[in-house]
Backbone as XML, in Angstrom:
<?xml version="1.0"?>
<chain id="A" units="angstrom">
  <residue number="1" name="MET">
    <atom name="N" x="0.847" y="-1.173" z="0.000"/>
    <atom name="CA" x="0.000" y="0.000" z="0.000"/>
    <atom name="C" x="0.894" y="1.238" z="0.000"/>
  </residue>
  <residue number="2" name="ARG">
    <atom name="N" x="0.562" y="2.152" z="-0.848"/>
    <atom name="CA" x="1.348" y="3.380" z="-0.961"/>
    <atom name="C" x="0.957" y="4.373" z="0.136"/>
  </residue>
  <residue number="3" name="ILE">
    <atom name="N" x="1.863" y="5.283" z="0.417"/>
    <atom name="CA" x="1.606" y="6.344" z="1.408"/>
    <atom name="C" x="0.392" y="7.157" z="0.999"/>
  </residue>
  <residue number="4" name="GLN">
    <atom name="N" x="0.280" y="7.462" z="-0.270"/>
    <atom name="CA" x="-0.859" y="8.250" z="-0.759"/>
    <atom name="C" x="-2.179" y="7.540" z="-0.488"/>
  </residue>
  <residue number="5" name="ASP">
    <atom name="N" x="-2.196" y="6.224" z="-0.630"/>
    <atom name="CA" x="-3.403" y="5.447" z="-0.343"/>
    <atom name="C" x="-3.766" y="5.529" z="1.138"/>
  </residue>
  <residue number="6" name="ILE">
    <atom name="N" x="-2.761" y="5.473" z="1.984"/>
    <atom name="CA" x="-2.994" y="5.573" z="3.429"/>
    <atom name="C" x="-3.557" y="6.942" z="3.782"/>
  </residue>
  <residue number="7" name="ILE">
    <atom name="N" x="-2.976" y="7.976" z="3.215"/>
    <atom name="CA" x="-3.445" y="9.346" z="3.477"/>
    <atom name="C" x="-4.883" y="9.512" z="2.997"/>
  </residue>
  <residue number="8" name="GLU">
    <atom name="N" x="-5.169" y="9.014" z="1.808"/>
    <atom name="CA" x="-6.531" y="9.114" z="1.268"/>
    <atom name="C" x="-7.513" y="8.334" z="2.135"/>
  </residue>
  <residue number="9" name="GLY">
    <atom name="N" x="-7.101" y="7.154" z="2.598"/>
    <atom name="CA" x="-7.945" y="6.361" z="3.473"/>
    <atom name="C" x="-8.264" y="7.095" z="4.772"/>
  </residue>
  <residue number="10" name="LYS">
    <atom name="N" x="-7.267" y="7.750" z="5.339"/>
    <atom name="CA" x="-7.491" y="8.522" z="6.567"/>
    <atom name="C" x="-8.426" y="9.692" z="6.313"/>
  </residue>
  <residue number="11" name="ARG">
    <atom name="N" x="-8.263" y="10.320" z="5.187"/>
    <atom name="CA" x="-9.123" y="11.450" z="4.822"/>
    <atom name="C" x="-10.577" y="10.993" z="4.696"/>
  </residue>
  <residue number="12" name="GLU">
    <atom name="N" x="-10.773" y="9.872" z="4.023"/>
    <atom name="CA" x="-12.125" y="9.326" z="3.859"/>
    <atom name="C" x="-12.715" y="8.925" z="5.209"/>
  </residue>
  <residue number="13" name="TRP">
    <atom name="N" x="-11.895" y="8.318" z="6.088"/>
    <atom name="CA" x="-12.384" y="7.905" z="7.394"/>
    <atom name="C" x="-12.787" y="9.116" z="8.230"/>
  </residue>
  <residue number="14" name="ARG">
    <atom name="N" x="-11.986" y="10.170" z="8.191"/>
    <atom name="CA" x="-12.335" y="11.382" z="8.947"/>
    <atom name="C" x="-13.637" y="11.993" z="8.439"/>
  </residue>
  <residue number="15" name="ALA">
    <atom name="N" x="-13.827" y="12.006" z="7.128"/>
    <atom name="CA" x="-15.078" y="12.535" z="6.560"/>
    <atom name="C" x="-16.255" y="11.659" z="6.983"/>
  </residue>
  <residue number="16" name="HIS">
    <atom name="N" x="-16.043" y="10.368" z="6.993"/>
    <atom name="CA" x="-17.074" y="9.430" z="7.420"/>
    <atom name="C" x="-17.453" y="9.695" z="8.880"/>
  </residue>
  <residue number="17" name="MET">
    <atom name="N" x="-16.464" y="9.828" z="9.739"/>
    <atom name="CA" x="-16.722" y="10.062" z="11.158"/>
    <atom name="C" x="-17.348" y="11.436" z="11.403"/>
  </residue>
  <residue number="18" name="ALA">
    <atom name="N" x="-17.056" y="12.402" z="10.553"/>
    <atom name="CA" x="-17.709" y="13.714" z="10.667"/>
    <atom name="C" x="-19.208" y="13.570" z="10.400"/>
  </residue>
  <residue number="19" name="ARG">
    <atom name="N" x="-19.561" y="12.720" z="9.451"/>
    <atom name="CA" x="-20.983" y="12.448" z="9.184"/>
    <atom name="C" x="-21.644" y="11.800" z="10.389"/>
  </residue>
  <residue number="20" name="VAL">
    <atom name="N" x="-20.935" y="10.883" z="11.024"/>
    <atom name="CA" x="-21.473" y="10.225" z="12.215"/>
    <atom name="C" x="-21.707" y="11.252" z="13.321"/>
  </residue>
  <residue number="21" name="LYS">
    <atom name="N" x="-20.739" y="12.137" z="13.516"/>
    <atom name="CA" x="-20.853" y="13.145" z="14.578"/>
    <atom name="C" x="-21.972" y="14.148" z="14.313"/>
  </residue>
  <residue number="22" name="ALA">
    <atom name="N" x="-22.405" y="14.258" z="13.069"/>
    <atom name="CA" x="-23.501" y="15.163" z="12.724"/>
    <atom name="C" x="-24.875" y="14.537" z="13.010"/>
  </residue>
  <residue number="23" name="LEU">
    <atom name="N" x="-24.898" y="13.245" z="13.289"/>
    <atom name="CA" x="-26.153" y="12.549" z="13.583"/>
    <atom name="C" x="-26.642" y="12.918" z="14.989"/>
  </residue>
  <residue number="24" name="PRO">
    <atom name="N" x="-27.943" y="12.742" z="15.244"/>
    <atom name="CA" x="-28.448" y="12.927" z="16.608"/>
    <atom name="C" x="-27.745" y="11.964" z="17.573"/>
  </residue>
  <residue number="25" name="GLN">
    <atom name="N" x="-27.725" y="12.317" z="18.847"/>
    <atom name="CA" x="-26.995" y="11.561" z="19.869"/>
    <atom name="C" x="-27.372" y="10.082" z="19.909"/>
  </residue>
  <residue number="26" name="ASP">
    <atom name="N" x="-28.670" y="9.763" z="19.839"/>
    <atom name="CA" x="-29.067" y="8.347" z="19.911"/>
    <atom name="C" x="-28.518" y="7.560" z="18.724"/>
  </residue>
  <residue number="27" name="TYR">
    <atom name="N" x="-28.481" y="8.171" z="17.561"/>
    <atom name="CA" x="-27.919" y="7.521" z="16.383"/>
    <atom name="C" x="-26.413" y="7.309" z="16.547"/>
  </residue>
  <residue number="28" name="GLN">
    <atom name="N" x="-25.735" y="8.296" z="17.109"/>
    <atom name="CA" x="-24.287" y="8.167" z="17.321"/>
    <atom name="C" x="-23.966" y="7.005" z="18.253"/>
  </residue>
  <residue number="29" name="ILE">
    <atom name="N" x="-24.724" y="6.892" z="19.327"/>
    <atom name="CA" x="-24.493" y="5.814" z="20.298"/>
    <atom name="C" x="-24.672" y="4.453" z="19.636"/>
  </residue>
  <residue number="30" name="VAL">
    <atom name="N" x="-25.762" y="4.282" z="18.907"/>
    <atom name="CA" x="-26.032" y="2.996" z="18.258"/>
    <atom name="C" x="-25.010" y="2.732" z="17.150"/>
  </residue>
  <residue number="31" name="TYR">
    <atom name="N" x="-24.629" y="3.766" z="16.403"/>
    <atom name="CA" x="-23.612" y="3.581" z="15.356"/>
    <atom name="C" x="-22.316" y="3.056" z="15.967"/>
  </residue>
  <residue number="32" name="LYS">
    <atom name="N" x="-21.883" y="3.661" z="17.055"/>
    <atom name="CA" x="-20.622" y="3.243" z="17.679"/>
    <atom name="C" x="-20.698" y="1.798" z="18.169"/>
  </residue>
  <residue number="33" name="GLU">
    <atom name="N" x="-21.842" y="1.394" z="18.686"/>
    <atom name="CA" x="-22.010" y="0.004" z="19.118"/>
    <atom name="C" x="-22.006" y="-0.943" z="17.916"/>
  </residue>
  <residue number="34" name="ILE">
    <atom name="N" x="-22.657" y="-0.534" z="16.845"/>
    <atom name="CA" x="-22.650" y="-1.337" z="15.608"/>
    <atom name="C" x="-21.232" y="-1.467" z="15.094"/>
  </residue>
  <residue number="35" name="GLN">
    <atom name="N" x="-20.514" y="-0.368" z="15.085"/>
    <atom name="CA" x="-19.128" y="-0.371" z="14.601"/>
    <atom name="C" x="-18.283" y="-1.344" z="15.426"/>
  </residue>
  <residue number="36" name="LYS">
    <atom name="N" x="-18.389" y="-1.289" z="16.744"/>
    <atom name="CA" x="-17.634" y="-2.217" z="17.604"/>
    <atom name="C" x="-18.020" y="-3.664" z="17.311"/>
  </residue>
  <residue number="37" name="TYR">
    <atom name="N" x="-19.310" y="-3.900" z="17.178"/>
    <atom name="CA" x="-19.800" y="-5.253" z="16.908"/>
    <atom name="C" x="-19.240" y="-5.774" z="15.587"/>
  </residue>
  <residue number="38" name="LEU">
    <atom name="N" x="-19.327" y="-4.952" z="14.555"/>
    <atom name="CA" x="-18.867" y="-5.391" z="13.237"/>
    <atom name="C" x="-17.354" y="-5.562" z="13.190"/>
  </residue>
  <residue number="39" name="PHE">
    <atom name="N" x="-16.615" y="-4.735" z="13.923"/>
    <atom name="CA" x="-15.167" y="-4.905" z="13.956"/>
    <atom name="C" x="-14.779" y="-6.206" z="14.646"/>
  </residue>
  <residue number="40" name="LYS">
    <atom name="N" x="-15.612" y="-6.681" z="15.576"/>
    <atom name="CA" x="-15.312" y="-7.930" z="16.275"/>
    <atom name="C" x="-15.751" y="-9.152" z="15.489"/>
  </residue>
  <residue number="41" name="VAL">
    <atom name="N" x="-16.963" y="-9.133" z="14.937"/>
    <atom name="CA" x="-17.505" y="-10.342" z="14.321"/>
    <atom name="C" x="-17.832" y="-10.181" z="12.851"/>
  </residue>
  <residue number="42" name="GLY">
    <atom name="N" x="-17.642" y="-8.996" z="12.339"/>
    <atom name="CA" x="-18.139" y="-8.669" z="11.014"/>
    <atom name="C" x="-17.315" y="-9.177" z="9.863"/>
  </residue>
  <residue number="43" name="PRO">
    <atom name="N" x="-17.666" y="-8.708" z="8.703"/>
    <atom name="CA" x="-17.022" y="-9.179" z="7.477"/>
    <atom name="C" x="-15.563" y="-8.764" z="7.391"/>
  </residue>
  <residue number="44" name="ALA">
    <atom name="N" x="-14.778" y="-9.584" z="6.708"/>
    <atom name="CA" x="-13.355" y="-9.320" z="6.559"/>
    <atom name="C" x="-13.103" y="-8.065" z="5.716"/>
  </residue>
  <residue number="45" name="GLN">
    <atom name="N" x="-14.010" y="-7.715" z="4.854"/>
    <atom name="CA" x="-13.848" y="-6.557" z="3.971"/>
    <atom name="C" x="-14.712" y="-5.385" z="4.426"/>
  </residue>
  <residue number="46" name="LEU">
    <atom name="N" x="-14.766" y="-5.122" z="5.709"/>
    <atom name="CA" x="-15.687" y="-4.148" z="6.291"/>
    <atom name="C" x="-15.510" y="-2.731" z="5.783"/>
  </residue>
  <residue number="47" name="THR">
    <atom name="N" x="-14.292" y="-2.256" z="5.652"/>
    <atom name="CA" x="-14.078" y="-0.830" z="5.366"/>
    <atom name="C" x="-13.722" y="-0.537" z="3.913"/>
  </residue>
  <residue number="48" name="GLU">
    <atom name="N" x="-13.686" y="-1.530" z="3.057"/>
    <atom name="CA" x="-13.294" y="-1.276" z="1.676"/>
    <atom name="C" x="-14.424" y="-0.648" z="0.869"/>
  </residue>
  <residue number="49" name="GLY">
    <atom name="N" x="-14.043" y="0.240" z="-0.038"/>
    <atom name="CA" x="-15.019" y="0.882" z="-0.923"/>
    <atom name="C" x="-16.005" y="1.722" z="-0.141"/>
  </residue>
  <residue number="50" name="ALA">
    <atom name="N" x="-17.178" y="1.939" z="-0.726"/>
    <atom name="CA" x="-18.226" y="2.708" z="-0.050"/>
    <atom name="C" x="-18.607" y="1.978" z="1.225"/>
  </residue>
  <residue number="51" name="GLY">
    <atom name="N" x="-18.707" y="0.705" z="1.133"/>
    <atom name="CA" x="-18.783" y="-0.149" z="2.280"/>
    <atom name="C" x="-20.030" y="-0.113" z="3.125"/>
  </residue>
  <residue number="52" name="LEU">
    <atom name="N" x="-20.049" y="-1.067" z="3.991"/>
    <atom name="CA" x="-21.157" y="-1.289" z="4.888"/>
    <atom name="C" x="-21.351" y="-0.132" z="5.863"/>
  </residue>
  <residue number="53" name="LEU">
    <atom name="N" x="-20.260" y="0.363" z="6.436"/>
    <atom name="CA" x="-20.373" y="1.440" z="7.415"/>
    <atom name="C" x="-20.949" y="2.709" z="6.804"/>
  </residue>
  <residue number="54" name="SER">
    <atom name="N" x="-20.546" y="3.032" z="5.593"/>
    <atom name="CA" x="-21.103" y="4.205" z="4.914"/>
    <atom name="C" x="-22.589" y="4.019" z="4.633"/>
  </residue>
  <residue number="55" name="GLY">
    <atom name="N" x="-22.967" y="2.788" z="4.283"/>
    <atom name="CA" x="-24.375" y="2.497" z="4.053"/>
    <atom name="C" x="-25.198" y="2.664" z="5.317"/>
  </residue>
  <residue number="56" name="ILE">
    <atom name="N" x="-24.628" y="2.271" z="6.449"/>
    <atom name="CA" x="-25.327" y="2.444" z="7.725"/>
    <atom name="C" x="-25.502" y="3.925" z="8.028"/>
  </residue>
  <residue number="57" name="VAL">
    <atom name="N" x="-24.459" y="4.720" z="7.793"/>
    <atom name="CA" x="-24.569" y="6.162" z="8.036"/>
    <atom name="C" x="-25.642" y="6.770" z="7.136"/>
  </residue>
  <residue number="58" name="GLU">
    <atom name="N" x="-25.685" y="6.359" z="5.879"/>
    <atom name="CA" x="-26.719" y="6.865" z="4.971"/>
    <atom name="C" x="-28.115" y="6.507" z="5.476"/>
  </residue>
  <residue number="59" name="LEU">
    <atom name="N" x="-28.285" y="5.270" z="5.921"/>
    <atom name="CA" x="-29.564" y="4.830" z="6.472"/>
    <atom name="C" x="-29.931" y="5.654" z="7.703"/>
  </residue>
  <residue number="60" name="PHE">
    <atom name="N" x="-28.964" y="5.896" z="8.559"/>
    <atom name="CA" x="-29.198" y="6.686" z="9.764"/>
    <atom name="C" x="-29.510" y="8.146" z="9.431"/>
  </residue>
  <residue number="61" name="GLU">
    <atom name="N" x="-28.811" y="8.708" z="8.460"/>
    <atom name="CA" x="-29.087" y="10.087" z="8.055"/>
    <atom name="C" x="-30.518" y="10.219" z="7.545"/>
  </residue>
  <residue number="62" name="GLU">
    <atom name="N" x="-30.936" y="9.232" z="6.767"/>
    <atom name="CA" x="-32.299" y="9.231" z="6.237"/>
    <atom name="C" x="-33.319" y="9.088" z="7.368"/>
  </residue>
  <residue number="63" name="GLY">
    <atom name="N" x="-33.075" y="8.179" z="8.296"/>
    <atom name="CA" x="-33.976" y="7.995" z="9.428"/>
    <atom name="C" x="-34.086" y="9.252" z="10.274"/>
  </residue>
  <residue number="64" name="ALA">
    <atom name="N" x="-32.966" y="9.885" z="10.526"/>
    <atom name="CA" x="-32.971" y="11.123" z="11.310"/>
    <atom name="C" x="-33.705" y="12.236" z="10.573"/>
  </residue>
  <residue number="65" name="ALA">
    <atom name="N" x="-33.533" y="12.304" z="9.257"/>
    <atom name="CA" x="-34.206" y="13.337" z="8.460"/>
    <atom name="C" x="-35.729" y="13.179" z="8.526"/>
  </residue>
  <residue number="66" name="PHE">
    <atom name="N" x="-36.204" y="11.949" z="8.663"/>
    <atom name="CA" x="-37.644" y="11.688" z="8.766"/>
    <atom name="C" x="-38.138" y="11.755" z="10.209"/>
  </residue>
  <residue number="67" name="GLY">
    <atom name="N" x="-37.231" y="12.087" z="11.138"/>
    <atom name="CA" x="-37.618" y="12.239" z="12.532"/>
    <atom name="C" x="-37.823" y="10.936" z="13.277"/>
  </residue>
  <residue number="68" name="LYS">
    <atom name="N" x="-37.287" y="9.845" z="12.743"/>
    <atom name="CA" x="-37.420" y="8.543" z="13.403"/>
    <atom name="C" x="-36.357" y="8.387" z="14.479"/>
  </residue>
  <residue number="69" name="GLY">
    <atom name="N" x="-36.697" y="7.664" z="15.535"/>
    <atom name="CA" x="-35.701" y="7.275" z="16.519"/>
    <atom name="C" x="-34.834" y="6.172" z="15.930"/>
  </residue>
  <residue number="70" name="VAL">
    <atom name="N" x="-33.635" y="6.050" z="16.427"/>
    <atom name="CA" x="-32.704" y="5.088" z="15.848"/>
    <atom name="C" x="-33.222" y="3.653" z="15.935"/>
  </residue>
  <residue number="71" name="LEU">
    <atom name="N" x="-33.897" y="3.295" z="17.022"/>
    <atom name="CA" x="-34.402" y="1.923" z="17.149"/>
    <atom name="C" x="-35.598" y="1.659" z="16.241"/>
  </residue>
  <residue number="72" name="GLU">
    <atom name="N" x="-36.213" y="2.717" z="15.714"/>
    <atom name="CA" x="-37.238" y="2.526" z="14.685"/>
    <atom name="C" x="-36.578" y="2.116" z="13.373"/>
  </residue>
  <residue number="73" name="VAL">
    <atom name="N" x="-35.332" y="2.511" z="13.199"/>
    <atom name="CA" x="-34.583" y="2.175" z="11.978"/>
    <atom name="C" x="-33.967" y="0.785" z="12.095"/>
  </residue>
  <residue number="74" name="THR">
    <atom name="N" x="-33.340" y="0.487" z="13.236"/>
    <atom name="CA" x="-32.622" y="-0.782" z="13.386"/>
    <atom name="C" x="-33.464" y="-1.897" z="13.972"/>
  </residue>
  <residue number="75" name="GLY">
    <atom name="N" x="-34.512" y="-1.541" z="14.704"/>
    <atom name="CA" x="-35.227" y="-2.518" z="15.513"/>
    <atom name="C" x="-34.573" y="-2.559" z="16.880"/>
  </residue>
  <residue number="76" name="SER">
    <atom name="N" x="-35.224" y="-3.180" z="17.838"/>
    <atom name="CA" x="-34.701" y="-3.171" z="19.203"/>
    <atom name="C" x="-33.502" y="-4.091" z="19.401"/>
  </residue>
  <residue number="77" name="ASP">
    <atom name="N" x="-33.337" y="-5.095" z="18.542"/>
    <atom name="CA" x="-32.192" y="-6.004" z="18.639"/>
    <atom name="C" x="-31.136" y="-5.571" z="17.618"/>
  </residue>
  <residue number="78" name="VAL">
    <atom name="N" x="-30.240" y="-4.715" z="18.071"/>
    <atom name="CA" x="-29.245" y="-4.132" z="17.164"/>
    <atom name="C" x="-28.268" y="-5.193" z="16.665"/>
  </residue>
  <residue number="79" name="ALA">
    <atom name="N" x="-27.922" y="-6.171" z="17.488"/>
    <atom name="CA" x="-27.030" y="-7.246" z="17.048"/>
    <atom name="C" x="-27.669" y="-8.053" z="15.915"/>
  </residue>
  <residue number="80" name="ALA">
    <atom name="N" x="-28.965" y="-8.315" z="16.016"/>
    <atom name="CA" x="-29.667" y="-9.032" z="14.941"/>
    <atom name="C" x="-29.682" y="-8.193" z="13.668"/>
  </residue>
  <residue number="81" name="PHE">
    <atom name="N" x="-29.834" y="-6.885" z="13.817"/>
    <atom name="CA" x="-29.763" y="-5.971" z="12.675"/>
    <atom name="C" x="-28.405" y="-6.117" z="11.983"/>
  </residue>
  <residue number="82" name="CYS">
    <atom name="N" x="-27.343" y="-6.134" z="12.780"/>
    <atom name="CA" x="-25.988" y="-6.289" z="12.231"/>
    <atom name="C" x="-25.816" y="-7.648" z="11.553"/>
  </residue>
  <residue number="83" name="ASP">
    <atom name="N" x="-26.265" y="-8.687" z="12.235"/>
    <atom name="CA" x="-26.132" y="-10.033" z="11.679"/>
    <atom name="C" x="-26.840" y="-10.149" z="10.338"/>
  </residue>
  <residue number="84" name="ASP">
    <atom name="N" x="-27.994" y="-9.504" z="10.217"/>
    <atom name="CA" x="-28.728" y="-9.530" z="8.956"/>
    <atom name="C" x="-27.953" y="-8.806" z="7.854"/>
  </residue>
  <residue number="85" name="LEU">
    <atom name="N" x="-27.269" y="-7.728" z="8.219"/>
    <atom name="CA" x="-26.488" y="-6.977" z="7.229"/>
    <atom name="C" x="-25.321" y="-7.790" z="6.672"/>
  </residue>
  <residue number="86" name="ILE">
    <atom name="N" x="-24.749" y="-8.642" z="7.495"/>
    <atom name="CA" x="-23.539" y="-9.365" z="7.086"/>
    <atom name="C" x="-23.769" y="-10.844" z="6.809"/>
  </residue>
  <residue number="87" name="LYS">
    <atom name="N" x="-25.030" y="-11.248" z="6.729"/>
    <atom name="CA" x="-25.330" y="-12.683" z="6.623"/>
    <atom name="C" x="-24.693" y="-13.359" z="5.412"/>
  </residue>
  <residue number="88" name="ASP">
    <atom name="N" x="-24.451" y="-12.645" z="4.330"/>
    <atom name="CA" x="-23.861" y="-13.253" z="3.138"/>
    <atom name="C" x="-22.387" y="-12.896" z="2.963"/>
  </residue>
  <residue number="89" name="SER">
    <atom name="N" x="-21.782" y="-12.303" z="3.975"/>
    <atom name="CA" x="-20.385" y="-11.882" z="3.903"/>
    <atom name="C" x="-19.489" y="-12.877" z="4.617"/>
  </residue>
  <residue number="90" name="LYS">
    <atom name="N" x="-18.275" y="-13.003" z="4.119"/>
    <atom name="CA" x="-17.294" y="-13.858" z="4.768"/>
    <atom name="C" x="-16.704" y="-13.094" z="5.954"/>
  </residue>
  <residue number="91" name="THR">
    <atom name="N" x="-16.751" y="-13.716" z="7.131"/>
    <atom name="CA" x="-16.244" y="-13.083" z="8.335"/>
    <atom name="C" x="-14.861" y="-13.624" z="8.687"/>
  </residue>
  <residue number="92" name="TYR">
    <atom name="N" x="-14.204" y="-12.951" z="9.625"/>
    <atom name="CA" x="-12.915" y="-13.443" z="10.094"/>
    <atom name="C" x="-13.061" y="-14.829" z="10.712"/>
  </residue>
  <residue number="93" name="ALA">
    <atom name="N" x="-14.179" y="-15.075" z="11.380"/>
    <atom name="CA" x="-14.423" y="-16.393" z="11.961"/>
    <atom name="C" x="-14.496" y="-17.457" z="10.861"/>
  </residue>
  <residue number="94" name="ASP">
    <atom name="N" x="-15.151" y="-17.126" z="9.749"/>
    <atom name="CA" x="-15.228" y="-18.071" z="8.626"/>
    <atom name="C" x="-13.836" y="-18.386" z="8.084"/>
  </residue>
  <residue number="95" name="ILE">
    <atom name="N" x="-13.038" y="-17.352" z="7.924"/>
    <atom name="CA" x="-11.677" y="-17.525" z="7.403"/>
    <atom name="C" x="-10.857" y="-18.388" z="8.355"/>
  </residue>
  <residue number="96" name="TYR">
    <atom name="N" x="-10.986" y="-18.129" z="9.654"/>
    <atom name="CA" x="-10.251" y="-18.908" z="10.646"/>
    <atom name="C" x="-10.705" y="-20.364" z="10.651"/>
  </residue>
  <residue number="97" name="GLN">
    <atom name="N" x="-12.010" y="-20.583" z="10.569"/>
    <atom name="CA" x="-12.529" y="-21.953" z="10.538"/>
    <atom name="C" x="-11.999" y="-22.704" z="9.326"/>
  </residue>
  <residue number="98" name="GLU">
    <atom name="N" x="-11.939" y="-22.032" z="8.178"/>
    <atom name="CA" x="-11.410" y="-22.669" z="6.974"/>
    <atom name="C" x="-9.943" y="-23.035" z="7.156"/>
  </residue>
  <residue number="99" name="SER">
    <atom name="N" x="-9.162" y="-22.135" z="7.757"/>
    <atom name="CA" x="-7.739" y="-22.423" z="7.927"/>
    <atom name="C" x="-7.528" y="-23.568" z="8.915"/>
  </residue>
  <residue number="100" name="VAL">
    <atom name="N" x="-8.334" y="-23.629" z="9.963"/>
    <atom name="CA" x="-8.236" y="-24.741" z="10.915"/>
    <atom name="C" x="-8.566" y="-26.045" z="10.203"/>
  </residue>
  <residue number="101" name="GLY">
    <atom name="N" x="-9.627" y="-26.036" z="9.411"/>
    <atom name="CA" x="-9.997" y="-27.229" z="8.662"/>
    <atom name="C" x="-8.894" y="-27.684" z="7.717"/>
  </residue>
  <residue number="102" name="GLN">
    <atom name="N" x="-8.250" y="-26.726" z="7.051"/>
    <atom name="CA" x="-7.154" y="-27.066" z="6.133"/>
    <atom name="C" x="-5.964" y="-27.652" z="6.886"/>
  </residue>
  <residue number="103" name="GLU">
    <atom name="N" x="-5.644" y="-27.076" z="8.044"/>
    <atom name="CA" x="-4.522" y="-27.584" z="8.839"/>
    <atom name="C" x="-4.798" y="-28.997" z="9.348"/>
  </residue>
  <residue number="104" name="VAL">
    <atom name="N" x="-6.016" y="-29.240" z="9.784"/>
    <atom name="CA" x="-6.382" y="-30.577" z="10.254"/>
    <atom name="C" x="-6.281" y="-31.574" z="9.098"/>
  </residue>
  <residue number="105" name="ASN">
    <atom name="N" x="-6.780" y="-31.181" z="7.939"/>
    <atom name="CA" x="-6.703" y="-32.071" z="6.769"/>
    <atom name="C" x="-5.259" y="-32.384" z="6.404"/>
  </residue>
  <residue number="106" name="LYS">
    <atom name="N" x="-4.382" y="-31.382" z="6.453"/>
    <atom name="CA" x="-2.955" y="-31.607" z="6.154"/>
    <atom name="C" x="-2.347" y="-32.569" z="7.164"/>
  </residue>
  <residue number="107" name="ALA">
    <atom name="N" x="-2.640" y="-32.346" z="8.433"/>
    <atom name="CA" x="-2.089" y="-33.202" z="9.485"/>
    <atom name="C" x="-2.586" y="-34.635" z="9.333"/>
  </residue>
  <residue number="108" name="MET">
    <atom name="N" x="-3.845" y="-34.802" z="9.046"/>
    <atom name="CA" x="-4.432" y="-36.142" z="8.871"/>
    <atom name="C" x="-3.821" y="-36.832" z="7.657"/>
  </residue>
  <residue number="109" name="LYS">
    <atom name="N" x="-3.591" y="-36.083" z="6.607"/>
    <atom name="CA" x="-2.974" y="-36.658" z="5.404"/>
    <atom name="C" x="-1.576" y="-37.171" z="5.711"/>
  </residue>
  <residue number="110" name="LYS">
    <atom name="N" x="-0.805" y="-36.393" z="6.492"/>
    <atom name="CA" x="0.547" y="-36.821" z="6.863"/>
    <atom name="C" x="0.481" y="-38.114" z="7.682"/>
  </residue>
  <residue number="111" name="VAL">
    <atom name="N" x="-0.460" y="-38.177" z="8.598"/>
    <atom name="CA" x="-0.603" y="-39.373" z="9.438"/>
    <atom name="C" x="-0.949" y="-40.586" z="8.589"/>
  </residue>
  <residue number="112" name="THR">
    <atom name="N" x="-1.896" y="-40.426" z="7.672"/>
    <atom name="CA" x="-2.292" y="-41.568" z="6.841"/>
    <atom name="C" x="-1.194" y="-41.942" z="5.853"/>
  </residue>
  <residue number="113" name="ASP">
    <atom name="N" x="-0.432" y="-40.946" z="5.364"/>
    <atom name="CA" x="0.681" y="-41.259" z="4.453"/>
    <atom name="C" x="1.771" y="-42.043" z="5.174"/>
  </residue>
  <residue number="114" name="LYS">
    <atom name="N" x="2.028" y="-41.719" z="6.437"/>
    <atom name="CA" x="3.047" y="-42.437" z="7.229"/>
    <atom name="C" x="2.590" y="-43.849" z="7.547"/>
  </residue>
  <residue number="115" name="ALA">
    <atom name="N" x="1.284" y="-44.027" z="7.701"/>
    <atom name="CA" x="0.753" y="-45.341" z="8.047"/>
    <atom name="C" x="0.822" y="-46.310" z="6.872"/>
  </residue>
  <residue number="116" name="LYS">
    <atom name="N" x="0.934" y="-45.801" z="5.695"/>
    <atom name="CA" x="0.955" y="-46.675" z="4.493"/>
    <atom name="C" x="2.250" y="-47.345" z="4.298"/>
  </residue>
</chain>
């Protein structure tokens, strides 16, 4: 990754966070919790491109513009809201499970090859 890419990424992130800070307080609180949740269990490609986080901010901006409370937008189970957003995305847990499976298969192959 080039230095220019890093600088541009930081610039985009700061602009993104400025949008979050412009949201009503209840939206900011829920956004930050969603962000923490997604960083822990979310998709491996969370911040690339326009991305999921930008889409959430757009949804929140629209909800706030219509005078809705944040839980009217997400529902009362915010974790379920997040899980629904990422249901078709590959997560870090998925990647780790695949690597564990591959390592076990390699180890088992070595054992069976030695037994022959």
